[in-house]
Phi, psi and omega in degrees: 000136178261123179256123179255130179243113175264172181273329183225158180299319184293327177289318179298324180296319177295319179292314182301322180298316180291323183282343184083020176271074191270348183275118180285136175235182179284097176091005177194169174246150186220149177151153173059027177087007182240151166234122186245112182237183186210152168275179175238063191068225179287120172262337181237161180211164174295146179298152177275166184306315183293345178286340182269322179200146180297333181301331181272358177296315181270140180279124177206145180294329183293340181270000185265149354284148177267113181229098182299142177298327176211130182283141179234166180240163179213164179287148173295151186284352185286139183297319184295326183284322177298316183297316182291325177296318181298323176296312181298316181302317181294320180293318179297323181296332181256009182276145171275326174202163184237143170243118177285107182252027182290167180305139189278075177192179186302314182291322177298319178295321181294317180303309182295317184293321180296321177301311184291326175296314183294325181274000177057049178297132180245343186280167177297148183234128173253164181240125172269133181228106182230150177258356172207166185255020176292160178301319183297314183293321181291320180294320177297319179294320178290335177283343183234039178302143176240158178294141184299335182299336179292345181252018184297321179295326179298312178299317180300321180294318180294321181292318179298322177300311183295319182288322177298316178295323180293307184302311182286317183293309180299310186286313181292325178299310181294320183300309182287326179297313182289323186278323189245347182243009181045035178060017180271335173216153181272126175261101186281124180240136179220156183301322181252323182304314185290315175301324178293314177299318181298323175301313184294317183293319180299315177300320183291326177291325176298320179290314183297323184268002182292130177251111183290143181237141179284149171212166185236137179245126178252118178231165176216148182254120177232125183053044178066011176249135181271123180251141179248148177299132187294331183280000177091212184274157176259132179272345179240136184295323183298318180295323182289320178292325179298317179293318179301318180297324181297320189268347182295121177087348180268146179289161176259129184239130177283119185259340182198140176229125180224144176237133181233127178275146178213162176238143179240126183286158175299153177297153181295156169294168186270136155261178184300311184298316181294328177291319179293321177300309182294324178292323176294316183292316186276324186237359180071019181283139176287160181297328179291317176295323178296316178299315179299319184295312185286331175292319178296319180296324175297310184294332176276003173077018184265336178224166180279179185305125191274333192275062186243155179238026177235150177253013183249166176243147174282156190293337179287353177279334187304316181296341182271348189297323183296314181294324174302311179300317179299330180282349184269066188302328184289350182244027186305318181297328180275334183275334182307313181297345183268345185279156174086005178208160182295141179286146178300135179235093186267142175293341178284353180242307186259109182206104183301331183290340183261003181240128176252266184284318184220158176265179181300160178287120177222167175290159177268344185097352176284129181294118184283141181223152176048052180274147173288170179300316178294322179295320178301312182299311181294317176301317182296319177299313178300313184296313182294324176292328178291315181295320185296334182292344179262359178274160178294158175299152174280130180256138182218166175229125179255121181257125179243125179244126177255145178210170176212155176212127178062023182089356179264129186268140184232160181212144174220142181229136179228137181244125179239126176283122183264332177214113186294334178055234183295345183295336179299332181296331188256008177301128178094349178282153178301138180285149172273109186296335180285339184242005184299127181241142176271135176266089188262120175267108181279147173299160179284121175254149178241133179301132180097346179291158187209154180179180182289158180212167184241102180284158177210122179250120186240134173269131182231171179238141174297147186252144177289168174298157179275145176297158177290140165258175180295325180294314183284334176289319174301321176292324178294322178294324181294328184247019179055038173092354182270142179276111185226117180266323183298122183294324179296316182292320180298324178302314180298327185277346182302331181302326186252022179287164179269129180076181176247163179308321185282347183252347187295322179297320181293323181297313182298316181297320178298319181297321177296310185301325182271009177060035174269334177223160179215163176266136172234097193059238179268354185273145176262123184240137175283135178286171178299322180297317180295317179295318182294322182296315180294325179293332180286330186275099178275334182287112185300333180303325185276338186236004182277117178294326181295312182293319176298323178297322178295319175297321178300318179299320179296323179293324177290324175296324177297315181300325182271002182067030179254001184208141184276132180298320180301322180293322183293316180294320178301315182294321179296317180298317179298316181295321183293318178300319181294316181298307182306308181299319183290323179289320176300332181275349185290150170239100181225168182286138175281137176293129179261000000 
């Protein structure tokens, strides 16, 4: 008998249907030589401190750091999970072979391996690796099963992540709680959680300590077009008034007119983070709600695997794209212009070098039905981005007009879209306020023309940085706190981001749950408790987004077999000992 283990019942149902295991049993499906069962997410977890020794049952500074000689796993304490595990264990005991059908990612691999370890599986194990749950994808996956040993590094990376979180979380939480909270409240510290909180507190302090400074902007209106001084803002009022005096009563003369044509590529396909960012900006959806929604669409077979960090497709997807488009019946009017000719194949979309485990999130071509409001919104974003990559580039013309008055130089720029191209796909969608552009048709100017104008000198104040929203916090986590607008550069920085796309929503949710942050309209604000906790942590190792990003890079390198798991754990243990000793030596105020 071949036993297939999926992560969720809905996934097991899809697999069982394809395999012909149609007979429902208690906790699994059976038929055609297969038994298809499922986990309930994590069934096993790392042992807690008290599972290793009674000495660690009681919280005490003298027992720190807690470093088990060997990490072990145990069943989760919930009755439903214990029951399902026992069903899986019994199936494994009678199995000739096992197929690991867990989610095709680091966490999915860890969940499945722990179950098989706990059940003491002895038979051969194959790995199913699919990016969608359509019948075609599952059949293709079963036709190309690989030996589980090929995914050993993926498991090692997941295990190192879990051990790293345990070592820092368990030890640092007890350390700071005992030393600074007199054991009256738990001060939760985490490998990813604390640097994320530190980013929010740092931004809050920048806003709090910001001292606004005045500056002056000199503009003038000529032929209903506003021109700005080319040298920018004036920091001294005297200089601004001097410039105003020079142009007062003097004519405005056009000194140069230039027009430059340009092309704009379609927006990229979605990875999980960019989808969460757009859903937050456009619809106010939290990252956690977006993740749940896109996961639901994946399990319903409408979209591909969601927990991805690439915006590219592998080249083997290209031949399938026409059929995917044909299946998207609700978008027939947008798809019609693409049919009857070869689809565009851009290197900015199809690039094997930019895809590792999974490709970007795209529709499967299965017609979606009975969607919730959030599912409709998320599916529409994924669908329109997929359609847009096959549309022509948007063409525009940028006109720049230079002028002068009284020796002061001015400039005005207008951008006019001459051919919308892919932009027609997004007509009617909510605008992204951060990227909203004005389509300004400037009047025809001629070099040398001159005439009256209306100057205006305005005093303004410099503005503090903006508080984080969930969208901008996700971007900050992706780039370890660095402000990066350029998408190519952001791609390079993803290696050193804090957390993984699949875990960032949970980290933000945890910070809310522990009352370290709160929402103020769309802004994320650190609470007094959150601010005080970060101020207590003097050790940069615990709160540096950059250092945490470097650890994340090492975890990815373990997955790619470029770094040893043993070395990562050894470095973590060394760092932990240093953190514990340094905090024990500190003299700081206890939280009352």
